[in-house]
N, C-alpha and C positions, 0 to 999 in steps of 0.2 A: 499386944506385945508380940504374940506368936506371928501375927500378920507382918509386923515390921521385921522380925527375924527372918521370916520366909523371903521377904523382898531383898534383904541384905544378902542372904545366901544365893538367891537367884542372880543378883548383880555380880557377886564374886564369881559365880560359875561362868557368866557371860564374859567377864573380863579376864578370866584365868589365862586363856591362850596369849593375850597381849602382855599380861604381867610376866608370864614365863618367858615370852620372846625377849622381853627387855632384860631378863636376868640370865639368859642362856649363854653358855661358854662356847657354843658351836662356832667355829671360825667362818668368816664370810667366804662365799664362793661366787665365782663369776656367773653371770646370767648365761643362758644357753647360747651357743655360738662358738666360733673359733677365737681362742685367746692365747696370748703369748706372755708369759711371766719371765722376767729376767731376775736371776738369783745370784747372790754373792757367795762364791765358792772358794774364797781365799785370795791371797796375794802372793806375788813372787818377786823377791828382790834379786835382781840380776847384778852380780858384782862386776862382771865384765861383759858389756852388751855386745862386744865384737863377735861373740859366738853366734850371734844372729845375722851378722853381715861381716864376714871375715875381712880384716884389713881396715875396718872403719871403727872409730871410737874405741880403740884399744885401751882397756883398763877403766873405762867409764862405767859407772853404775846406772841402772835404769829400773824403775819400779813398774811392774806389770800387774794387772788384775787377773783374776781367774773366774770365769763366768760359767754358769749352768743355766738351763732354761727349762721351763715346763710349758708344754703345749697342751691345751685343753680343747678337744674337738668333740662335737656331738656324738661321735662314735667311739671315743676313748681318750686316754691320756698318754703322753709321751714325755719322758724326761730325757733331755739332750745333754749329755755329759754329766759326770758325777763328781767333778771337782777334787779338791784335796780332802783327805780324811777328816771327818768331824773331830776325831780324837786330838788333832793338833791344837784345838782350842785350849787344851791343858798345858801346852808348851808355848807360852806367850813370846818367848825369845825366838821361836821358830825352829825349823829343822834345816840344817845345811846339807845340800845334796851336790855331789860332784865338785865340792869346793867353789861352786859358782852360783848356785841358786839357793835362796833361803825361802822356804815355804812357811806361810803363816795362815791361820784361820781365826777369824774373830766372830763370825756368825755361822754356826753349824747349819748344814743343809737340812737335816731332819726336822728341826723346829721350824724352819722357814716354810717347808712344805705343809707341816701341820697347821701353821698359822693361816695359810690361805685355803685350807679346807681340803687338801689333797695329800693325806699321809702317804709316806713313801711306799708302804706295803700295799696300797690300793692302786698304784700306777700300773698301767697295763703294758706299756712298751718302754724299753730302754735303748736309746740310740747313743752309741759311743763314737765320737769322731775318730778316735784312735786310742791305743792302749797305754800311752805314757801315763806316769803316776799321777799327774795333776788333773787327769780327766777321768780316772777310775776310782778315786779315793773312797767313794761311798756306795759302790755297787752292791756291797753286802746288805744295804738297806732295802734292796729290791729283789729278793730271791725268787719271786714268782713272775716278774716282768719278762716279757719276751724280748730277748736281745736281738737287735737288728744291726748286723755288722757285715762288711765286705768279706768274702771268703778268704782273700789273701791275708787280711788282718787277723782273722781267727786262726788261720793256719800258722802264721808267724808267732802269734801270742801263745798258742798252745802246742807248738812244735818242739823240736829238740833243742833249738838255740834261741830262745826269746831274747836273751841279753844282747844278741847281735843287732837287735833293732831298738835297743834302749828300753826293753820291756822287763818288768819285774813281776813274775806271776804271783808272788806273795801278796801283792796289792790288789789282784783281781781274781784270785783263785776261786772265789765263790761263784764266778760266772759259769764254771763247769756244770753247776747244778741248774742254771736257768734254762728254760726253753729257748731255743735259738733259731733264727731265720738267717741263714748265710746268704748274702746278696752277691749278685754278679753284675752290678751296674746300678743305675738309678732305681729308686723304689718309692712308689706312691703309697704312703703309709695307710691312709684311710680311703683310698680309691676314688678321690674326687679332685685330685690335683692341687689341693691346698697345703699339704704337708708332704714334701718330697725329699728323700735322702738323695744327695748328689754324690756320685763317685768322683773324688778329687785326689787322685794318687800323687805321691811324691814325697811328702813329709815322712810317711811310713808306707809299708807295702799296700795297705788297704785303707788309706785315709778317706774320710767322707765328710761332707758338709750338709747343712740342712736348709732347705728352701721353704719359706712359709709365706702364703698369700693371705693377707689380712684385708678385710673389707674397708676399714677406715684408715688403717695405718700404712697400707701399701705392702709391697713385696720386700721381704727381708731374707738375706742369706746369712746364716750363722756359720762363721768361718772354720770352726775347729782350729787347727794349726796350719791351715792353708797359708796363713801369714800371721805374724805376731803383733805387729804395730803398723801404723799408717805409713811411716817413712819407707819401710820395706815393701809395702804394697805399691806405693807411688813409683819406686825405682825398681820394682821386681827383683829384690834381693833375696837370696836364699840362705838360710842358716847352714853352717858347715856340717851340722850333724844330721841333715835331712837324708833320708834313705836313698833318694834318686834326685840328684841336682837338676839334670836336664828335664826329667818328667815334672819336677816341681815348677819350673819356669813355664813349661808347656801348659800345665794345668792352670797356672795363674793367668796366662793369656786367654785361655778358653773361658775361665770364669769371668774375666773382664768383659768379654763379648756377651756372655750369658746375662750379666748384670745390665748391660746396655739394652739387649734385646727384650728383657723382661722389666725394664724400668725399676730395678731393684736396688736396695741399699745393701751394703756389705757391713755387717756388724762383726768387728774383729774381736774375738773373745778375750784376748789378752791386752787389748789397747786401753790403758788406764784413762788417757785423755778423752777418748771417744766415749768410754763407759760412763764418765761423769755426766754426760748429756742424756743418758738413757734412764728412764724411770724404772725403779725396781719394785719387786713384790713388797706389799700386797697390791700395788698398782699393776695394771696390765695393759697390753696393747690388743686392739681388736680390729 
């Protein structure tokens, strides 16, 4: 009997790692390499879409999505944009802003990051395309991440008149405590050309986009608010509330050439129709 008990105990000891692995609650993580996760960061009901192209579709509504992205690189992690505040999940009817936009959140960002194995507090870099409220809603989840932002955007957002640019510091005030790297142009985040912040001025004083080079999925440019939906990109139309109209068009033309030169896709972060064809976390692109 003692010999049988000993054999049973030995078998259990050998099987323990496998049994535990089957019961673990640790979220799945991507294998080593460069990966891009698309995340659901809310929705925006636009009650009058003509604000995005003055004189066209006056009074017509349009539904936009709101996207964030996690980039996982062998040298670190970068969250691109922080979406609408997770707290909005408690307001199912949404929040009306400027009597034109209704913001809603159904899937909080924090739990999404936890699910794929990269809790917000562990992320090393925070790249914000610009400081409008639908892109900074969860920056407070990443107090230790190094903020990567164009110097003009930082100056406008933390200067004397942030409201002049449509910025509300109450939504991103925690960023004052983050380590920050103020940029003066394009920036190669990990030093190997695979994740590059592109200076794309016009929508705001220091707007930026993110270029990602993936081995299997190809080259992708994450738009920020360079453009809000495909029709405006096709016709190079600019919202009436952009900081610099002429610069916006110039930047769009430059980006069109950049996409052609680099055989890259443009992922428009607010385009609901395009977004439905993009797989979301926990799936990823590599």
